[in-house]
C-alpha positions as CSV (number, residue, x, y, z in Angstrom):
1,M,63.5,72.9,-3.9
2,T,62.1,76.1,-2.5
3,P,61.3,76.5,1.2
4,A,57.7,76.9,0.4
5,Y,57.5,73.7,-1.5
6,A,59.3,71.8,1.2
7,E,57.0,73.0,3.8
8,E,54.0,72.1,1.7
9,L,55.3,68.5,1.2
10,K,56.0,68.2,5.0
11,R,52.4,69.3,5.8
12,A,51.0,66.9,3.2
13,A,53.0,64.0,4.6
14,T,51.8,64.7,8.1
15,I,48.2,64.8,7.1
16,S,48.6,61.6,5.0
17,T,50.1,59.8,8.0
18,R,47.3,60.9,10.3
19,R,44.6,59.8,7.8
20,A,46.3,56.4,7.3
21,A,46.4,55.8,11.1
22,S,42.7,56.8,11.2
23,R,41.8,54.4,8.4
24,R,43.7,51.5,10.1
25,H,41.8,52.2,13.3
26,S,38.4,52.2,11.6
27,G,39.2,49.3,9.2
28,S,39.1,51.2,6.0
29,T,41.6,50.3,3.3
30,T,40.8,53.0,0.7
31,A,43.7,55.4,-0.1
32,R,42.9,59.0,-1.0
33,W,45.0,61.9,-2.2
34,P,45.9,63.4,1.2
35,Y,45.9,67.1,0.5
36,A,43.5,68.8,-1.9
37,R,44.4,72.1,-3.6
38,T,42.5,74.1,-6.2
39,T,45.8,74.6,-8.0
40,P,48.7,72.2,-8.2
41,L,52.0,73.1,-6.7
42,V,54.7,74.2,-9.0
43,G,56.9,71.1,-9.9
44,A,54.7,68.7,-7.9
45,T,53.1,65.6,-9.4
46,A,50.2,63.5,-8.0
47,P,51.5,60.4,-6.2
48,P,50.7,57.0,-7.8
49,R,47.5,55.2,-6.8
50,S,48.0,52.6,-4.1
51,L,47.0,48.9,-4.8
52,A,44.0,49.3,-2.4
53,S,42.8,52.3,-4.4
54,A,43.3,50.5,-7.7
55,A,41.3,47.5,-6.4
56,S,38.4,49.8,-5.5
57,V,37.9,50.9,-9.1
58,R,34.5,49.7,-10.5
59,P,35.1,47.0,-13.1
60,S,33.8,47.4,-16.6
61,K,30.3,46.1,-17.5
62,T,31.7,43.3,-19.6
63,A,33.9,42.2,-16.7
64,R,31.0,42.3,-14.3
65,R,28.8,40.2,-16.6
66,R,31.6,37.6,-17.1
67,S,32.1,37.4,-13.3
68,G,28.4,37.1,-12.6
69,S,28.1,34.3,-15.2
70,I,31.0,32.4,-13.6
71,R,29.4,32.7,-10.2
72,R,26.0,31.5,-11.4
73,T,27.6,28.6,-13.2
74,A,29.5,27.6,-10.1
75,A,26.4,27.9,-8.0
76,H,24.4,25.8,-10.4
77,T,27.1,23.1,-10.6
78,S,27.3,22.9,-6.8
79,A,23.6,22.8,-6.5
80,S,23.1,20.2,-9.2
81,R,25.5,17.7,-7.7
82,P,23.4,16.9,-4.6
83,C,20.3,17.0,-6.8
84,M,21.8,14.3,-9.1
85,S,22.7,12.2,-6.1
86,V,19.1,12.5,-4.7
87,M,17.6,11.5,-8.1
88,L,19.9,8.5,-8.4
89,K,18.8,7.4,-4.9
90,L,15.2,7.9,-5.8
91,F,15.7,5.9,-9.0
92,L,17.2,3.0,-7.2
93,H,14.5,3.0,-4.6
94,S,11.6,3.2,-7.2
95,S,13.1,0.4,-9.3
96,R,13.4,-1.9,-6.2
97,L,9.7,-1.1,-5.4
98,G,8.8,-2.0,-9.0
99,H,7.5,1.6,-9.7
100,I,8.7,1.7,-13.3
101,E,7.3,5.2,-14.3
102,D,8.7,6.8,-11.2
103,A,12.1,5.1,-11.7
104,L,12.3,6.3,-15.3
105,K,11.4,9.9,-14.3
106,H,14.1,10.0,-11.6
107,L,16.7,8.4,-13.9
108,S,16.1,11.0,-16.6
109,L,16.3,13.8,-14.1
110,A,19.5,12.4,-12.7
111,S,21.3,12.6,-16.1
112,P,20.4,13.7,-19.6
113,Q,22.2,10.5,-20.8
114,P,21.2,7.7,-18.4
115,D,23.5,4.8,-17.8
116,P,22.6,2.2,-20.4
117,S,23.0,-0.7,-18.0
118,E,20.6,0.9,-15.5
119,L,18.1,1.6,-18.2
120,H,18.3,-2.0,-19.5
121,K,17.8,-3.3,-16.0
122,L,14.7,-1.2,-15.6
123,Q,13.3,-2.3,-18.9
124,T,13.8,-5.9,-18.0
125,V,11.8,-5.4,-14.7
126,E,9.1,-3.6,-16.7
127,K,8.8,-6.5,-19.2
128,H,8.4,-9.1,-16.4
129,V,5.8,-7.0,-14.5
130,R,3.8,-6.7,-17.7
131,S,3.9,-10.4,-18.1
132,V,2.7,-10.9,-14.5
133,L,-0.3,-8.6,-15.2
134,D,-1.2,-10.4,-18.5
135,A,-0.8,-13.9,-17.0
136,R,-2.9,-13.1,-14.0
137,K,-5.7,-11.8,-16.2
138,A,-5.6,-15.1,-18.1
139,G,-5.4,-17.2,-15.0
140,E,-2.1,-18.7,-15.9
141,W,-0.7,-19.0,-12.4
142,K,2.5,-20.9,-13.3
143,T,3.4,-18.0,-15.5
144,V,2.5,-15.5,-12.8
145,L,4.8,-17.3,-10.4
146,R,7.7,-17.5,-12.9
147,E,7.5,-13.9,-14.1
148,S,7.1,-12.4,-10.6
149,D,10.2,-14.3,-9.5
150,A,12.0,-13.0,-12.6
151,A,10.9,-9.4,-11.9
152,I,12.1,-9.7,-8.2
153,A,15.4,-11.2,-9.3
154,S,15.9,-8.4,-11.9
155,G,15.9,-5.7,-9.2
156,A,12.3,-5.2,-7.9
157,D,13.2,-7.0,-4.7
158,S,11.3,-4.7,-2.4
159,S,7.9,-4.8,-4.2
160,A,5.1,-5.8,-1.9
161,L,2.8,-6.1,-4.9
162,L,5.0,-8.6,-6.8
163,L,5.3,-10.6,-3.6
164,A,1.5,-10.6,-3.2
165,A,1.1,-11.7,-6.9
166,K,3.5,-14.5,-6.2
167,A,1.5,-15.6,-3.1
168,E,-1.7,-15.5,-5.0
169,A,-0.2,-17.7,-7.8
170,L,1.0,-20.2,-5.2
171,L,-2.5,-20.9,-3.9
172,P,-4.0,-22.6,-7.0
173,L,-0.9,-24.8,-7.1
174,N,-1.7,-25.9,-3.5
175,L,1.6,-24.5,-2.2
176,L,0.1,-23.1,1.0
177,D,3.2,-22.9,3.1
178,E,5.1,-21.0,0.4
179,A,2.1,-18.7,-0.1
180,H,2.0,-17.9,3.6
181,S,5.7,-17.2,3.8
182,T,5.6,-15.0,0.7
183,I,2.6,-12.9,1.9
184,S,4.3,-12.6,5.3
185,S,7.4,-11.1,3.6
186,A,5.1,-8.6,1.8
187,S,3.6,-7.7,5.2
188,K,7.0,-6.7,6.5
189,L,7.4,-4.1,3.9
190,D,5.9,-0.6,4.5
191,Y,2.7,-0.5,2.5
192,T,2.2,3.2,2.9
193,Y,5.7,3.9,1.6
194,S,5.9,1.3,-1.1
195,C,2.4,1.9,-2.4
196,S,0.6,5.2,-2.6
197,S,-3.1,5.3,-2.1
198,E,-3.6,5.8,-5.8
199,T,-1.2,3.2,-7.1
200,K,-3.0,0.6,-9.4
201,F,-2.0,-3.0,-9.8
202,C,-4.0,-5.7,-11.7
203,G,-7.0,-3.3,-11.6
204,F,-6.9,-3.0,-7.8
205,L,-5.9,-0.1,-5.7
206,A,-2.5,-1.3,-4.5
207,N,-3.3,-1.6,-0.8
208,A,-6.6,-3.3,-1.5
209,Y,-4.8,-5.9,-3.6
210,L,-2.5,-6.7,-0.7
211,F,-5.4,-7.3,1.7
212,Y,-7.3,-9.2,-1.0
213,V,-4.4,-11.8,-1.3
214,H,-4.0,-11.8,2.5
215,A,-7.7,-12.9,2.8
216,Q,-7.3,-15.7,0.3
217,V,-4.2,-17.1,2.1
218,D,-5.8,-16.9,5.5
219,M,-9.0,-18.6,4.3
220,A,-6.9,-21.4,2.6
221,L,-5.1,-22.0,5.9
222,G,-8.3,-22.0,7.9
223,R,-7.7,-18.7,9.6
224,F,-11.3,-17.5,9.0
225,H,-11.3,-14.7,11.4
226,D,-8.2,-13.2,9.9
227,A,-9.5,-13.7,6.4
228,V,-12.7,-11.7,7.2
229,S,-10.6,-8.9,8.8
230,S,-8.4,-8.7,5.7
231,I,-11.2,-8.7,3.1
232,D,-13.1,-6.1,5.1
233,K,-10.0,-3.8,4.9
234,A,-9.8,-4.5,1.1
235,R,-13.4,-3.6,0.7
236,I,-12.9,-0.3,2.6
237,K,-9.8,0.5,0.5
238,D,-11.4,-0.3,-2.9
239,P,-15.2,-0.5,-2.5
240,G,-15.9,-0.3,-6.2
241,N,-13.7,-3.2,-7.3
242,T,-15.8,-6.2,-8.5
243,E,-13.1,-8.8,-7.6
244,V,-12.9,-7.4,-4.0
245,V,-16.7,-7.4,-3.7
246,T,-16.9,-11.0,-4.9
247,M,-14.2,-12.2,-2.6
248,H,-15.7,-10.3,0.3
249,N,-19.0,-12.2,-0.2
250,K,-17.1,-15.5,-0.6
251,V,-15.0,-15.2,2.5
252,K,-18.0,-14.1,4.6
253,A,-20.0,-17.1,3.3
254,V,-17.2,-19.6,4.0
255,A,-16.6,-18.2,7.5
256,R,-20.4,-18.5,8.3
257,A,-20.5,-22.0,7.0
258,R,-17.6,-23.1,9.1
259,S,-18.9,-21.4,12.2
260,L,-22.4,-23.0,11.8
261,G,-20.9,-26.4,11.1
262,N,-18.8,-26.2,14.3
263,E,-21.9,-25.3,16.4
264,L,-23.9,-28.1,14.9
265,F,-21.1,-30.7,15.4
266,N,-20.6,-29.6,19.0
267,S,-24.3,-30.1,19.5
268,G,-24.2,-33.6,18.1
269,K,-26.1,-32.7,14.9
270,F,-23.6,-34.4,12.6
271,S,-25.8,-34.7,9.5
272,E,-26.7,-31.0,9.7
273,A,-23.0,-30.2,10.3
274,C,-22.1,-32.1,7.1
275,L,-24.5,-30.0,5.1
276,A,-23.1,-26.8,6.6
277,Y,-19.5,-27.7,5.8
278,G,-20.7,-28.7,2.3
279,E,-22.2,-25.2,1.8
280,G,-18.8,-23.8,2.6
281,L,-17.1,-26.1,0.1
282,K,-19.4,-24.9,-2.6
283,Q,-17.9,-21.4,-2.1
284,H,-14.3,-22.6,-1.6
285,P,-13.8,-26.1,-3.1
286,T,-10.1,-26.2,-2.1
287,N,-10.5,-25.6,1.6
288,K,-8.6,-28.3,3.5
289,V,-10.2,-27.4,6.9
290,L,-13.8,-27.8,5.7
291,Y,-12.9,-31.2,4.1
292,C,-11.3,-32.4,7.3
293,N,-14.2,-31.2,9.4
294,R,-16.8,-32.9,7.2
295,A,-14.7,-36.1,7.4
296,A,-15.1,-35.9,11.2
297,C,-18.9,-35.7,10.7
298,W,-18.8,-38.8,8.4
299,F,-16.8,-40.6,11.0
300,K,-19.3,-39.9,13.7
301,L,-22.1,-41.1,11.4
302,G,-20.2,-44.3,10.7
303,Q,-19.7,-43.5,7.1
304,W,-16.0,-44.5,7.0
305,E,-15.6,-44.5,3.2
306,K,-16.9,-40.9,2.9
307,S,-14.7,-39.9,5.8
308,I,-11.7,-41.4,4.0
309,Q,-12.6,-39.6,0.7
310,D,-12.8,-36.2,2.4
311,C,-9.5,-36.8,4.2
312,N,-7.9,-37.7,0.8
313,E,-9.2,-34.4,-0.6
314,A,-7.7,-32.4,2.3
315,L,-4.4,-34.2,1.8
316,K,-4.3,-33.5,-1.9
317,I,-4.6,-29.8,-1.0
318,Y,-2.1,-29.9,1.9
319,P,-0.1,-33.1,2.0
320,N,1.4,-32.3,5.4
321,Y,-2.0,-32.0,7.1
322,T,-1.5,-34.1,10.2
323,K,-5.1,-33.9,11.4
324,A,-6.4,-35.3,8.1
325,S,-3.8,-38.1,8.1
326,L,-4.8,-39.2,11.6
327,R,-8.5,-39.0,10.8
328,R,-8.0,-41.1,7.7
329,A,-6.0,-43.7,9.6
330,A,-8.9,-43.9,12.2
331,S,-11.4,-44.4,9.4
332,Y,-9.3,-47.1,7.7
333,A,-9.3,-48.9,11.1
334,K,-13.1,-49.1,10.8
335,V,-13.5,-50.5,7.3
336,P,-12.7,-54.0,6.0
337,Y,-9.1,-54.6,5.0
338,S,-10.0,-55.1,1.4
339,L,-10.9,-51.4,1.1
340,H,-7.5,-50.3,2.2
341,P,-5.2,-48.8,-0.5
């Protein structure tokens, strides 16, 4: 080794050490050839690239594409997992509400191959809901009651609309207490969440149907003020529905008849009160309160047999009607024993 070559290496090592220290201080990790010359030294060879320098080499285009594809696939997979979870939750929620179309949509989005058991469960609910709609249209209330119970048992256990259909079916069967408890359960559900303003059920806008059934239950129980309030809300929600309009007129007429009858009775005009209650019964022939009130008029007029008949009608509708039972007993006390049952 010549003295010139040795001196050159020493200078190169010094410069390399200084530059390495500078890079450590600044955070850089890129290694460079420390000493540039236009002509190489005699007998000298370039030092091997460091690992840091090798790592800084730009990868080939194919490698970059493969790496980008892997990153995109990983990102899609991580993003799709919470999406699938959300879709499954929405599916379960929609199926419990009885929203068949929404549930099917969420189930298909959750997985390209839905769980057969979940799909079968949803199809079962759909079958029972269709049966409810068909039976209601035909006025087959026992079928409505059976199919609505089946739909609820199959998974639609948070559907306010199915509960309302069940309550409506209980009324013609004179199961007033059950109808009241059922529509009360529907009331506890969030209408605005379980039924959008555009949801249709039995030809009604959904919220209008709920108020429509509420009005019928309230009227059957003699809660005339509440019945008027409910049917007014139904009329506002669905003003063009013929069933809502008809029920609105009916509830208003029955409430007016009852109010007029009470005023006449309190004024001692018992014959006129009988006529007023009778007008209400023409509109609602199964109203236990109107029968019982008219029985009180007959009692005041001394027409015991007619009082007993109206009490019997009230008790057919509602067997646990204490007021009608007491009024009938008072009427029996006024007639000959031979007329007793």
